[in-house]
KOLDRENDO-153016 format. One record per residue (C-alpha): x, y, z; residue number from 1; residue in three letters. Coordinates in Angstrom, 3 decimals. Layout:
<recs>
REC|X|Y|Z|NUM|ALA
...
</recs>
This chain:
<recs>
REC|-108.067|-101.002|144.828|1|MET
REC|-106.177|-104.229|145.536|2|THR
REC|-107.149|-107.617|144.194|3|THR
REC|-107.987|-108.747|147.714|4|LYS
REC|-110.328|-105.783|148.170|5|THR
REC|-111.988|-106.366|144.813|6|LEU
REC|-112.627|-109.998|145.644|7|ARG
REC|-114.082|-109.063|148.988|8|ALA
REC|-116.328|-106.483|147.343|9|ALA
REC|-117.548|-109.036|144.834|10|ALA
REC|-118.317|-111.491|147.594|11|LEU
REC|-120.138|-108.823|149.586|12|ALA
REC|-122.260|-107.997|146.534|13|LEU
REC|-123.148|-111.641|146.068|14|ALA
REC|-124.148|-111.847|149.721|15|GLY
REC|-126.270|-108.725|149.494|16|ALA
REC|-128.059|-110.078|146.452|17|LEU
REC|-128.651|-113.353|148.259|18|ALA
REC|-130.250|-111.500|151.159|19|LEU
REC|-132.592|-109.568|148.885|20|THR
REC|-133.442|-112.723|146.967|21|ALA
REC|-134.384|-114.566|150.167|22|CYS
REC|-137.075|-112.056|151.138|23|GLY
REC|-140.715|-112.496|150.280|24|SER
REC|-141.924|-111.323|146.903|25|GLY
REC|-144.256|-108.405|146.497|26|GLY
REC|-146.136|-106.564|143.809|27|GLY
REC|-144.966|-103.361|142.181|28|SER
REC|-146.508|-100.616|140.113|29|ASP
REC|-143.773|-100.888|137.458|30|ASP
REC|-144.267|-104.564|136.717|31|GLY
REC|-141.554|-105.822|139.048|32|GLY
REC|-142.095|-108.169|141.939|33|GLY
REC|-143.250|-111.742|142.128|34|SER
REC|-146.887|-112.250|141.338|35|GLY
REC|-149.301|-114.184|143.491|36|GLY
REC|-152.342|-116.332|142.871|37|GLY
REC|-153.171|-116.658|139.189|38|ASP
REC|-150.906|-113.845|138.035|39|SER
REC|-147.293|-113.459|136.969|40|LEU
REC|-144.910|-110.670|136.081|41|THR
REC|-142.661|-110.946|133.017|42|PHE
REC|-139.814|-108.541|132.269|43|MET
REC|-138.009|-108.466|128.939|44|PHE
REC|-136.375|-106.122|126.484|45|ARG
REC|-137.083|-105.393|122.846|46|GLY
REC|-138.623|-103.082|120.307|47|GLY
REC|-142.182|-102.668|119.101|48|ALA
REC|-142.103|-105.821|116.944|49|ASP
REC|-140.959|-108.016|119.817|50|GLU
REC|-143.419|-106.489|122.267|51|LYS
REC|-146.322|-107.078|119.901|52|ALA
REC|-145.227|-110.680|119.288|53|ALA
REC|-144.946|-111.391|123.008|54|TYR
REC|-148.303|-109.804|123.677|55|GLN
REC|-149.916|-112.138|121.168|56|ALA
REC|-148.121|-115.185|122.594|57|ALA
REC|-148.968|-114.317|126.185|58|ILE
REC|-152.606|-113.615|125.366|59|ASP
REC|-152.783|-117.213|124.138|60|LYS
REC|-151.031|-118.438|127.310|61|PHE
REC|-153.580|-116.636|129.471|62|THR
REC|-156.445|-118.015|127.399|63|GLU
REC|-155.140|-121.569|127.809|64|ASP
REC|-154.126|-121.416|131.480|65|THR
REC|-156.164|-118.643|133.081|66|GLY
REC|-152.938|-117.086|134.403|67|VAL
REC|-152.708|-113.332|133.858|68|GLU
REC|-149.284|-111.966|132.924|69|VAL
REC|-148.215|-108.388|133.513|70|GLN
REC|-145.469|-107.488|131.024|71|MET
REC|-142.689|-104.948|131.564|72|THR
REC|-140.619|-104.194|128.475|73|VAL
REC|-137.549|-101.954|128.285|74|THR
REC|-135.097|-100.834|125.645|75|ASP
REC|-132.074|-103.100|125.304|76|ALA
REC|-129.672|-100.548|126.780|77|ASP
REC|-131.844|-100.045|129.885|78|GLN
REC|-132.683|-103.646|130.661|79|TYR
REC|-129.656|-104.686|132.715|80|ALA
REC|-129.906|-101.606|134.932|81|THR
REC|-133.626|-102.022|135.540|82|LYS
REC|-133.336|-105.723|136.253|83|LEU
REC|-130.528|-105.104|138.725|84|GLN
REC|-132.661|-102.459|140.422|85|ALA
REC|-135.493|-104.979|140.699|86|ALA
REC|-133.127|-107.531|142.231|87|VAL
REC|-131.687|-105.038|144.695|88|SER
REC|-135.174|-103.815|145.619|89|GLY
REC|-136.524|-107.317|146.245|90|ASN
REC|-138.951|-106.959|143.338|91|LYS
REC|-137.644|-109.677|141.063|92|VAL
REC|-140.121|-110.452|138.258|93|PRO
REC|-141.484|-113.991|138.227|94|ASP
REC|-140.078|-114.568|134.761|95|VAL
REC|-137.381|-112.479|133.073|96|PHE
REC|-134.683|-112.409|130.420|97|TYR
REC|-131.229|-113.451|131.580|98|ILE
REC|-127.978|-112.890|129.739|99|GLU
REC|-125.474|-115.725|129.520|100|GLN
REC|-122.790|-113.663|131.238|101|ALA
REC|-125.009|-112.977|134.277|102|ASN
REC|-126.147|-116.525|134.930|103|LEU
REC|-123.401|-117.538|137.358|104|GLN
REC|-123.763|-114.463|139.540|105|SER
REC|-127.554|-114.844|139.680|106|TYR
REC|-127.198|-118.515|140.608|107|VAL
REC|-124.645|-117.727|143.319|108|ALA
REC|-126.829|-114.970|144.771|109|SER
REC|-129.984|-117.058|144.831|110|GLY
REC|-131.908|-114.997|142.293|111|VAL
REC|-132.562|-117.820|139.795|112|LEU
REC|-134.636|-120.916|140.424|113|LEU
REC|-133.182|-124.306|139.497|114|ASP
REC|-135.837|-125.498|137.034|115|ILE
REC|-134.207|-128.796|136.020|116|THR
REC|-136.776|-131.077|137.647|117|ASP
REC|-139.829|-129.017|136.654|118|GLN
REC|-138.757|-128.944|133.001|119|VAL
REC|-138.227|-132.700|133.030|120|GLU
REC|-141.601|-133.313|134.700|121|GLU
REC|-143.298|-131.078|132.119|122|ALA
REC|-142.006|-133.363|129.367|123|GLY
REC|-140.220|-130.605|127.462|124|VAL
REC|-138.350|-132.187|124.536|125|ASP
REC|-134.944|-130.603|125.083|126|LEU
REC|-133.544|-132.678|122.208|127|ASP
REC|-135.671|-130.573|119.847|128|ASN
REC|-134.214|-127.294|121.156|129|ILE
REC|-130.783|-126.153|119.997|130|TRP
REC|-128.184|-127.803|122.240|131|GLU
REC|-126.165|-124.596|122.412|132|TYR
REC|-129.210|-122.708|123.668|133|GLY
REC|-130.114|-125.216|126.375|134|VAL
REC|-126.535|-125.709|127.588|135|ASP
REC|-125.986|-121.953|127.823|136|SER
REC|-128.201|-121.950|130.914|137|TYR
REC|-126.704|-125.006|132.581|138|ARG
REC|-124.216|-124.585|135.425|139|PHE
REC|-122.524|-127.344|137.405|140|ASP
REC|-121.099|-125.084|140.091|141|GLY
REC|-117.791|-124.701|138.296|142|THR
REC|-118.373|-124.446|134.555|143|LEU
REC|-121.285|-122.972|132.641|144|GLN
REC|-122.380|-124.312|129.278|145|GLY
REC|-121.764|-128.003|129.939|146|THR
REC|-124.395|-130.741|129.445|147|PRO
REC|-123.881|-131.957|133.025|148|GLU
REC|-125.003|-128.706|134.654|149|GLY
REC|-128.308|-127.993|136.346|150|ARG
REC|-130.782|-125.920|134.344|151|LEU
REC|-131.355|-122.337|135.521|152|TYR
REC|-133.223|-121.105|132.471|153|GLY
REC|-134.316|-121.951|128.967|154|LEU
REC|-133.268|-120.180|125.784|155|PRO
REC|-135.474|-117.355|124.668|156|LYS
REC|-133.531|-117.636|121.434|157|ASP
REC|-130.217|-118.364|119.848|158|VAL
REC|-128.638|-115.560|117.863|159|GLY
REC|-126.304|-116.757|115.092|160|PRO
REC|-124.190|-113.870|113.814|161|PHE
REC|-124.140|-114.472|110.069|162|ALA
REC|-122.320|-112.794|107.182|163|PHE
REC|-124.305|-110.988|104.515|164|GLY
REC|-123.573|-109.433|101.169|165|TYR
REC|-125.262|-106.920|98.904|166|ASN
REC|-126.251|-109.143|96.009|167|LYS
REC|-127.429|-106.196|93.937|168|THR
REC|-124.046|-104.471|94.274|169|MET
REC|-122.021|-107.539|93.274|170|LEU
REC|-124.232|-108.191|90.258|171|GLU
REC|-123.903|-104.568|89.123|172|ALA
REC|-120.116|-104.847|89.392|173|ALA
REC|-120.082|-108.071|87.348|174|GLY
REC|-118.589|-110.042|90.238|175|ILE
REC|-119.607|-113.718|90.511|176|PRO
REC|-121.776|-114.321|93.557|177|LEU
REC|-120.061|-116.145|96.436|178|PRO
REC|-120.746|-119.830|96.976|179|ASP
REC|-123.410|-120.217|99.693|180|PRO
REC|-121.686|-123.336|101.025|181|ASP
REC|-117.939|-122.735|100.622|182|VAL
REC|-116.279|-119.859|102.506|183|PRO
REC|-114.120|-117.311|100.760|184|LEU
REC|-110.524|-117.231|101.954|185|SER
REC|-109.474|-114.007|103.635|186|LEU
REC|-107.426|-113.152|100.547|187|ASP
REC|-110.402|-113.760|98.242|188|GLU
REC|-112.620|-111.679|100.475|189|PHE
REC|-110.144|-108.773|100.437|190|ARG
REC|-109.804|-108.951|96.639|191|ASP
REC|-113.572|-108.707|96.118|192|ILE
REC|-113.799|-105.909|98.682|193|ALA
REC|-111.157|-103.983|96.717|194|LYS
REC|-113.167|-104.359|93.523|195|GLN
REC|-116.263|-103.013|95.230|196|LEU
REC|-114.567|-99.997|96.827|197|THR
REC|-114.998|-97.148|94.388|198|THR
REC|-116.058|-93.583|93.657|199|ASP
REC|-119.404|-94.187|91.981|200|THR
REC|-120.300|-90.546|91.284|201|ASP
REC|-116.870|-89.410|90.077|202|GLY
REC|-116.319|-86.647|92.618|203|ASP
REC|-112.996|-88.015|93.787|204|GLY
REC|-114.254|-89.441|97.075|205|ALA
REC|-114.993|-93.084|97.793|206|VAL
REC|-118.718|-93.592|98.325|207|ASP
REC|-118.996|-97.360|97.946|208|GLN
REC|-117.048|-99.691|100.224|209|TRP
REC|-116.218|-103.362|100.148|210|GLY
REC|-117.027|-103.834|103.810|211|THR
REC|-117.393|-102.056|107.149|212|GLY
REC|-116.736|-104.281|110.150|213|LEU
REC|-116.683|-103.413|113.847|214|ASN
REC|-113.714|-104.886|115.698|215|VAL
REC|-115.645|-105.773|118.861|216|GLN
REC|-118.208|-107.851|116.978|217|TRP
REC|-116.273|-109.136|113.968|218|ASN
REC|-112.720|-109.894|115.083|219|LEU
REC|-113.887|-113.158|116.688|220|GLN
REC|-114.564|-114.771|113.324|221|SER
REC|-111.139|-113.926|111.930|222|MET
REC|-109.286|-115.031|115.064|223|VAL
REC|-111.106|-118.350|115.435|224|TRP
REC|-110.905|-119.246|111.738|225|SER
REC|-107.181|-118.480|111.874|226|ASN
REC|-106.627|-120.930|114.728|227|GLY
REC|-106.470|-118.393|117.582|228|GLY
REC|-108.614|-117.944|120.670|229|ASP
REC|-109.073|-115.752|123.738|230|TRP
REC|-108.525|-118.433|126.404|231|THR
REC|-107.650|-122.058|126.895|232|ASN
REC|-110.439|-124.631|127.128|233|GLU
REC|-111.064|-124.352|130.860|234|ASP
REC|-111.028|-120.526|130.734|235|ARG
REC|-108.112|-120.092|133.100|236|THR
REC|-105.427|-118.725|130.746|237|GLU
REC|-105.632|-115.805|128.308|238|VAL
REC|-104.196|-116.765|124.912|239|THR
REC|-104.339|-113.606|122.796|240|VAL
REC|-100.543|-113.187|122.500|241|ASP
REC|-100.080|-115.766|119.738|242|THR
REC|-99.053|-115.515|116.065|243|PRO
REC|-102.503|-116.746|114.964|244|GLU
REC|-104.326|-114.066|116.939|245|PHE
REC|-101.890|-111.320|115.897|246|ALA
REC|-102.174|-112.243|112.225|247|GLU
REC|-105.972|-112.014|112.374|248|ALA
REC|-105.980|-108.669|114.184|249|LEU
REC|-103.388|-107.248|111.796|250|GLN
REC|-105.463|-108.387|108.823|251|TYR
REC|-108.500|-106.679|110.330|252|PHE
REC|-106.619|-103.393|110.819|253|ALA
REC|-105.073|-103.562|107.350|254|ASP
REC|-108.495|-103.672|105.724|255|LEU
REC|-108.708|-99.986|106.626|256|THR
REC|-105.130|-98.699|106.805|257|THR
REC|-103.540|-100.661|103.935|258|VAL
REC|-106.309|-101.973|101.687|259|ASP
REC|-108.699|-99.052|102.135|260|GLY
REC|-111.792|-101.210|101.707|261|VAL
REC|-113.612|-100.027|104.825|262|THR
REC|-114.291|-96.511|106.152|263|PRO
REC|-111.707|-95.229|108.637|264|ASN
REC|-112.637|-93.820|112.042|265|ALA
REC|-113.313|-90.289|110.806|266|SER
REC|-115.364|-91.499|107.832|267|GLU
REC|-117.368|-93.821|110.069|268|ALA
REC|-117.985|-90.938|112.469|269|ALA
REC|-119.649|-89.016|109.625|270|THR
REC|-121.922|-91.954|108.817|271|LEU
REC|-121.458|-95.254|110.603|272|ASP
REC|-121.071|-98.456|108.647|273|THR
REC|-124.465|-99.805|109.695|274|TYR
REC|-126.150|-96.799|108.110|275|GLN
REC|-123.917|-97.112|105.036|276|ARG
REC|-124.951|-100.753|104.664|277|TRP
REC|-128.605|-99.771|104.996|278|MET
REC|-128.079|-97.158|102.287|279|ALA
REC|-126.588|-99.738|99.909|280|GLY
REC|-123.049|-98.358|100.130|281|GLU
REC|-121.317|-101.459|101.591|282|ILE
REC|-120.781|-104.844|99.961|283|GLY
REC|-120.320|-107.220|102.921|284|PHE
REC|-121.820|-106.801|106.383|285|PHE
REC|-122.937|-108.967|109.332|286|PRO
REC|-126.564|-110.054|109.645|287|VAL
REC|-128.237|-111.279|112.837|288|GLY
REC|-131.758|-112.701|113.013|289|PRO
REC|-132.773|-109.540|114.870|290|TRP
REC|-131.866|-107.533|111.737|291|ASP
REC|-134.042|-109.432|109.292|292|VAL
REC|-137.280|-107.504|109.799|293|SER
REC|-135.421|-104.296|108.878|294|VAL
REC|-133.072|-105.672|106.214|295|TYR
REC|-135.913|-107.311|104.304|296|ASN
REC|-137.298|-103.843|103.536|297|ASP
REC|-134.045|-102.403|102.147|298|LEU
REC|-133.825|-101.150|98.574|299|ASP
REC|-131.405|-103.877|97.496|300|PHE
REC|-131.300|-107.657|97.590|301|GLU
REC|-129.054|-109.288|100.140|302|TYR
REC|-128.230|-112.837|101.139|303|ASP
REC|-126.068|-114.856|103.534|304|LEU
REC|-122.803|-116.733|102.998|305|ILE
REC|-120.307|-118.470|105.302|306|PRO
REC|-117.837|-116.198|107.070|307|TRP
REC|-114.509|-115.802|105.217|308|PRO
REC|-111.998|-118.307|106.556|309|ALA
REC|-108.433|-117.842|107.768|310|GLY
REC|-105.621|-120.391|107.837|311|SER
REC|-107.839|-123.241|109.107|312|THR
REC|-109.942|-123.026|105.949|313|GLY
REC|-113.064|-123.224|108.086|314|GLU
REC|-115.614|-120.530|108.892|315|SER
REC|-116.153|-119.385|112.459|316|ALA
REC|-118.449|-116.909|114.127|317|THR
REC|-120.295|-116.440|117.380|318|TRP
REC|-123.750|-117.394|118.553|319|VAL
REC|-125.451|-115.264|121.142|320|GLY
REC|-128.437|-116.170|123.250|321|SER
REC|-130.889|-114.703|125.682|322|LEU
REC|-132.420|-116.916|128.297|323|GLY
REC|-135.684|-116.943|130.166|324|ILE
REC|-135.267|-117.454|133.891|325|GLY
REC|-137.612|-117.887|136.842|326|VAL
REC|-137.283|-116.031|140.123|327|SER
REC|-136.321|-118.181|143.096|328|ALA
REC|-138.723|-116.058|145.177|329|THR
REC|-141.748|-116.277|142.904|330|SER
REC|-145.036|-116.733|144.784|331|ASP
REC|-146.229|-118.879|141.885|332|ASN
REC|-143.191|-120.905|140.775|333|PRO
REC|-145.109|-123.652|138.998|334|ASP
REC|-146.953|-121.179|136.779|335|ALA
REC|-143.712|-119.222|136.254|336|ALA
REC|-141.897|-122.330|135.021|337|VAL
REC|-144.907|-123.093|132.834|338|GLN
REC|-144.647|-119.618|131.254|339|LEU
REC|-140.899|-119.972|130.715|340|ALA
REC|-141.274|-123.338|129.007|341|THR
REC|-144.199|-122.035|126.955|342|TYR
REC|-142.225|-119.077|125.614|343|LEU
REC|-139.174|-121.205|124.890|344|SER
REC|-140.650|-124.429|123.585|345|ALA
REC|-144.326|-124.137|122.627|346|ASP
REC|-144.697|-124.403|118.813|347|PRO
REC|-147.476|-121.804|118.617|348|ASP
REC|-145.591|-119.300|120.765|349|ALA
REC|-142.448|-119.867|118.718|350|GLN
REC|-144.333|-119.327|115.481|351|GLN
REC|-145.654|-116.002|116.749|352|THR
REC|-142.115|-114.801|117.511|353|LEU
REC|-140.657|-116.146|114.275|354|VAL
REC|-143.394|-114.525|112.186|355|ASP
REC|-142.320|-111.197|113.672|356|ALA
REC|-138.843|-111.743|112.152|357|ASN
REC|-137.090|-111.177|115.487|358|VAL
REC|-135.451|-114.605|115.914|359|GLN
REC|-134.912|-118.001|114.381|360|ILE
REC|-137.048|-120.831|115.770|361|PRO
REC|-135.878|-122.447|119.016|362|ASN
REC|-137.404|-125.750|117.938|363|LEU
REC|-135.153|-127.578|115.512|364|ILE
REC|-137.926|-129.137|113.429|365|ASP
REC|-139.688|-125.788|113.096|366|VAL
REC|-136.395|-124.117|112.200|367|ALA
REC|-135.664|-126.584|109.421|368|GLU
REC|-139.063|-125.977|107.873|369|GLU
REC|-138.572|-122.208|108.262|370|TRP
REC|-135.159|-122.294|106.578|371|ALA
REC|-136.438|-124.315|103.640|372|GLY
REC|-139.463|-122.135|102.887|373|ALA
REC|-139.793|-121.273|99.209|374|ALA
REC|-140.298|-117.599|100.021|375|ASP
REC|-137.442|-117.391|102.531|376|ALA
REC|-135.850|-113.975|102.816|377|LYS
REC|-132.919|-113.901|102.945|378|PRO
REC|-132.930|-116.866|100.609|379|ALA
REC|-130.082|-118.663|102.375|380|ASN
REC|-131.702|-118.808|105.817|381|ARG
REC|-129.996|-122.168|106.186|382|GLN
REC|-126.791|-120.304|107.030|383|GLU
REC|-128.295|-119.238|110.359|384|PHE
REC|-128.952|-122.883|111.196|385|LEU
REC|-125.503|-124.015|110.042|386|ASP
REC|-123.936|-121.537|112.449|387|ILE
REC|-125.968|-122.760|115.418|388|VAL
REC|-125.519|-126.429|114.576|389|GLN
REC|-122.004|-126.554|113.131|390|ASP
REC|-119.571|-123.680|113.398|391|TYR
REC|-120.849|-121.047|115.826|392|GLY
REC|-119.221|-120.491|119.219|393|ARG
REC|-120.072|-118.645|122.400|394|ALA
REC|-118.571|-115.192|122.770|395|MET
REC|-115.350|-115.385|124.819|396|PRO
REC|-116.854|-113.890|127.996|397|ALA
REC|-120.271|-115.539|127.808|398|SER
REC|-119.442|-118.242|130.336|399|PHE
REC|-117.008|-116.466|132.661|400|THR
REC|-117.832|-114.724|135.927|401|TYR
REC|-117.780|-111.199|134.545|402|GLY
REC|-116.386|-109.770|131.323|403|ALA
REC|-113.823|-107.224|132.539|404|GLU
REC|-110.924|-109.400|131.388|405|TRP
REC|-112.392|-109.592|127.878|406|TYR
REC|-113.352|-105.905|127.711|407|ASP
REC|-109.745|-104.981|128.431|408|GLU
REC|-108.739|-106.015|124.907|409|LEU
REC|-110.751|-103.179|123.388|410|TRP
REC|-109.719|-100.373|125.748|411|VAL
REC|-106.533|-99.299|123.947|412|ASN
REC|-106.884|-101.068|120.614|413|ILE
REC|-107.471|-97.950|118.475|414|GLN
REC|-103.766|-97.304|117.642|415|PRO
REC|-103.681|-100.754|116.033|416|VAL
REC|-106.776|-99.948|113.979|417|LEU
REC|-105.211|-96.618|112.968|418|ASP
REC|-101.963|-98.289|111.853|419|GLY
REC|-99.876|-96.676|114.599|420|LYS
REC|-99.038|-99.893|116.483|421|GLN
REC|-98.620|-103.465|115.299|422|THR
REC|-101.081|-106.082|116.421|423|ALA
REC|-98.287|-108.251|117.821|424|ALA
REC|-96.892|-105.455|119.999|425|ASP
REC|-100.303|-104.547|121.337|426|TYR
REC|-101.254|-108.119|122.183|427|LEU
REC|-97.994|-108.635|124.055|428|ALA
REC|-98.852|-105.569|126.167|429|GLU
REC|-102.489|-106.399|126.833|430|VAL
REC|-102.296|-110.131|127.591|431|GLN
REC|-100.864|-109.718|131.155|432|PRO
REC|-103.584|-107.178|131.969|433|LYS
REC|-106.270|-109.519|130.672|434|MET
REC|-104.776|-112.443|132.583|435|GLN
REC|-104.835|-110.535|135.871|436|ALA
REC|-108.501|-109.690|135.352|437|LEU
REC|-109.385|-113.258|134.379|438|LEU
REC|-107.623|-114.566|137.503|439|ASP
REC|-109.685|-112.124|139.531|440|GLU
REC|-112.873|-113.216|137.777|441|SER
REC|-112.219|-116.882|138.488|442|ASN
REC|-111.356|-116.142|142.121|443|ALA
REC|-114.598|-114.187|142.516|444|ASN
REC|-116.529|-117.077|140.994|445|ALA
REC|-114.970|-119.506|143.440|446|GLU
REC|-115.700|-117.268|146.415|447|MET
REC|-119.295|-116.616|145.330|448|ALA
REC|-119.896|-120.309|144.746|449|GLY
REC|-118.704|-121.133|148.236|450|GLY
REC|-120.585|-118.332|149.964|451|ALA
</recs>
């Protein structure tokens, strides 16, 4: 399919979504559709812990306001499909989770309500909500994530992707614990990982590993801290074919193929690195707030440290976020905005979600108290806050119109990870492909915005 055809198809999709969004809302047996009168529908994703926490929060909302809320919850991997089906079927929930990467398309197609004025009139203290979270759902018609944009949602959460270590393992190996405030260099990190990688039961096979990182979720930290990036500042040029980026990717691959401190593809296929970490077989591993409820019950003690730093000497990692949006076709928009602001910014609602160990607090003052609690687990909860406030960044495709250009990097990366192709050669091959897709993405955004 030609670029011209793809752009036309994207524009046609945006138009079709706009048509469905402009129809009148209606109820649905599966929880979709805009509610009427003193009722709302709310669609979100999550596990049992999150569902129970939201049920408690929404029960309080109903008690305080008299507005009934019908909840629809899905598994994470089903949510996008079910929400798109609701949009296409003109059964958009009154209030629903939105992903950063979908915001622009939902704005262009008329699915999301501009809630800027209602949030201001409600007196929501946006200065006490993480700036990154609020700005993630701002869009000025050209760029997303800027303070000047209109508000099309509020953060459900911010998700700082932190770096954890098995404290019990390091202590058993007689290795000094890392400084909670000063990042290890990449060389220091590799040296400790080598010390931890061993055959603990003497059968000739490694059964304890220094680390076990996934390239799609962990390369960002190494690239950014080494001075590289995926695009230029205005997201118009792909910049992966640079010495800084190549050095970081090569380092990542060498952890397996040269240093042997992480399971290779076949070993990970037998038991993936997440399960190995859970079993106490891995020394260093990422930790997100969504992991804490599970990690706190593991049979070893863990804690958080800054991400190891490349040539810049400074840590870097990404911050994710989910937003809470309001349907532009809601029959009860005022109550829908009230629910969205309640879930995002009400102290009692936030406390209910935080107590479930599924997120860090949205409210900065609550978060600071939470991080400093004497019984905090992990002990260095402050690292989550440091990431959000100081050194975390949005994922490269969070604020572009589609992620195909970004996904292209991972399609044929395995030979690099297997040591069969150099990082520099691969990046030289893939950059033009990524650039063509980014050009297409930006053209689609421009066409959708003018439709």
